[in-house]
One Martini backbone bead per residue (centre of mass of N, CA, C, O) as a GRO file, in nm:
protein
  119
    1MET     BB    1   0.059   0.061   0.023
    2GLY     BB    2   0.183   0.265  -0.155
    3ASN     BB    3   0.303   0.481  -0.390
    4SER     BB    4   0.127   0.481  -0.676
    5PRO     BB    5   0.087   0.532  -0.982
    6PRO     BB    6  -0.113   0.636  -1.201
    7ALA     BB    7  -0.349   0.457  -1.424
    8SER     BB    8  -0.264   0.597  -1.687
    9VAL     BB    9  -0.285   0.617  -2.057
   10GLY     BB   10  -0.080   0.870  -2.160
   11LEU     BB   11  -0.234   1.111  -2.042
   12SER     BB   12  -0.221   1.413  -1.987
   13HIS     BB   13  -0.369   1.643  -1.812
   14ASP     BB   14  -0.416   1.842  -2.049
   15ALA     BB   15  -0.534   1.633  -2.246
   16ALA     BB   16  -0.774   1.556  -2.070
   17VAL     BB   17  -0.899   1.834  -2.046
   18ASN     BB   18  -0.935   1.879  -2.351
   19GLN     BB   19  -1.119   1.638  -2.403
   20ILE     BB   20  -1.347   1.730  -2.220
   21GLN     BB   21  -1.394   2.015  -2.341
   22GLU     BB   22  -1.455   1.917  -2.629
   23THR     BB   23  -1.698   1.743  -2.565
   24ILE     BB   24  -1.868   1.974  -2.444
   25ALA     BB   25  -1.849   2.171  -2.695
   26ASP     BB   26  -1.957   1.944  -2.925
   27ASN     BB   27  -2.208   1.905  -2.720
   28CYS     BB   28  -2.510   1.954  -2.582
   29VAL     BB   29  -2.503   1.662  -2.435
   30VAL     BB   30  -2.328   1.553  -2.136
   31ILE     BB   31  -2.253   1.227  -1.986
   32PHE     BB   32  -2.094   1.141  -1.704
   33SER     BB   33  -2.047   0.789  -1.659
   34LYS     BB   34  -2.178   0.468  -1.547
   35THR     BB   35  -2.300   0.158  -1.627
   36THR     BB   36  -2.385   0.086  -1.303
   37CYS     BB   37  -2.550   0.354  -1.268
   38VAL     BB   38  -2.858   0.453  -1.172
   39TYR     BB   39  -2.840   0.766  -1.206
   40CYS     BB   40  -2.741   0.758  -1.496
   41LYS     BB   41  -2.989   0.617  -1.612
   42MET     BB   42  -3.185   0.841  -1.535
   43ALA     BB   43  -3.057   1.068  -1.702
   44LYS     BB   44  -3.077   0.928  -1.979
   45LYS     BB   45  -3.385   0.881  -1.975
   46LEU     BB   46  -3.470   1.173  -1.971
   47PHE     BB   47  -3.359   1.236  -2.258
   48GLU     BB   48  -3.505   1.012  -2.407
   49ASP     BB   49  -3.799   1.108  -2.331
   50MET     BB   50  -3.725   1.395  -2.493
   51ASN     BB   51  -3.560   1.338  -2.755
   52VAL     BB   52  -3.247   1.367  -2.662
   53ASN     BB   53  -2.940   1.396  -2.749
   54TYR     BB   54  -2.645   1.223  -2.626
   55THR     BB   55  -2.330   1.209  -2.456
   56ALA     BB   56  -2.159   0.928  -2.339
   57VAL     BB   57  -1.919   0.892  -2.072
   58GLU     BB   58  -1.774   0.592  -1.981
   59LEU     BB   59  -1.562   0.562  -1.720
   60ASP     BB   60  -1.555   0.235  -1.687
   61MET     BB   61  -1.461   0.213  -2.016
   62ASN     BB   62  -1.222   0.409  -1.964
   63THR     BB   63  -0.883   0.434  -1.936
   64ASN     BB   64  -0.933   0.756  -1.822
   65GLY     BB   65  -1.166   0.772  -1.606
   66SER     BB   66  -1.027   0.852  -1.339
   67GLN     BB   67  -0.899   1.109  -1.447
   68PHE     BB   68  -1.163   1.242  -1.535
   69GLN     BB   69  -1.290   1.244  -1.253
   70ASP     BB   70  -1.083   1.433  -1.127
   71ILE     BB   71  -1.138   1.673  -1.321
   72LEU     BB   72  -1.441   1.700  -1.268
   73GLU     BB   73  -1.403   1.777  -0.974
   74GLN     BB   74  -1.252   2.041  -1.034
   75MET     BB   75  -1.484   2.165  -1.219
   76THR     BB   76  -1.758   2.085  -1.012
   77GLY     BB   77  -1.705   1.970  -0.698
   78GLY     BB   78  -1.750   1.664  -0.799
   79ARG     BB   79  -1.735   1.290  -0.822
   80THR     BB   80  -1.994   1.211  -0.901
   81VAL     BB   81  -2.236   1.020  -1.068
   82PRO     BB   82  -2.349   1.218  -1.270
   83ARG     BB   83  -2.219   1.449  -1.518
   84VAL     BB   84  -2.403   1.727  -1.637
   85PHE     BB   85  -2.411   1.873  -1.967
   86VAL     BB   86  -2.546   2.189  -2.097
   87ASN     BB   87  -2.435   2.399  -2.315
   88GLY     BB   88  -2.145   2.387  -2.145
   89THR     BB   89  -2.303   2.334  -1.870
   90PHE     BB   90  -2.320   2.261  -1.546
   91VAL     BB   91  -2.615   2.101  -1.385
   92GLY     BB   92  -2.537   1.811  -1.263
   93GLY     BB   93  -2.709   1.562  -1.159
   94ALA     BB   94  -2.986   1.381  -1.151
   95ALA     BB   95  -3.155   1.559  -0.958
   96GLU     BB   96  -3.098   1.835  -1.094
   97THR     BB   97  -3.199   1.758  -1.375
   98GLN     BB   98  -3.488   1.687  -1.290
   99ARG     BB   99  -3.559   1.959  -1.168
  100LEU     BB  100  -3.527   2.126  -1.423
  101HIS     BB  101  -3.748   1.975  -1.574
  102LYS     BB  102  -3.985   2.034  -1.376
  103GLU     BB  103  -3.930   2.357  -1.415
  104GLY     BB  104  -3.872   2.399  -1.738
  105LYS     BB  105  -3.533   2.439  -1.794
  106LEU     BB  106  -3.400   2.217  -1.979
  107LEU     BB  107  -3.505   2.245  -2.271
  108PRO     BB  108  -3.409   2.538  -2.326
  109LEU     BB  109  -3.108   2.464  -2.311
  110VAL     BB  110  -3.112   2.269  -2.548
  111HIS     BB  111  -3.226   2.466  -2.761
  112GLN     BB  112  -2.996   2.668  -2.759
  113CYS     BB  113  -2.791   2.469  -2.871
  114GLN     BB  114  -2.941   2.381  -3.131
  115LEU     BB  115  -2.943   2.667  -3.254
  116LYS     BB  116  -2.635   2.705  -3.276
  117ILE     BB  117  -2.588   2.469  -3.475
  118LYS     BB  118  -2.781   2.574  -3.710
  119SER     BB  119  -2.638   2.873  -3.746
   0.00000   0.00000   0.00000
């Protein structure tokens, strides 16, 4: 149980940050998720039920997933998944995303992003 080096596969910290930022910038909805996470499934189902395309980054299937999760914690203040981004902005986890939807605020955020892509 000594200090072992992080098990990242060749991505520098900056390259990992850039990859996360590019994914967020290039997609209206990004869900950083794990395949076994019930809350992640709830968040994905919410967008599926609204017929909104999303990009899921499955951290448990990604060789750099742990490193990405560390960076997401620095970016968002939390390490739990899902980490949901809409229109480039972090909106929260599953509960926060569902609350935005119930308040009628989630779809307008998605539409703002879709309008940007079309114009």
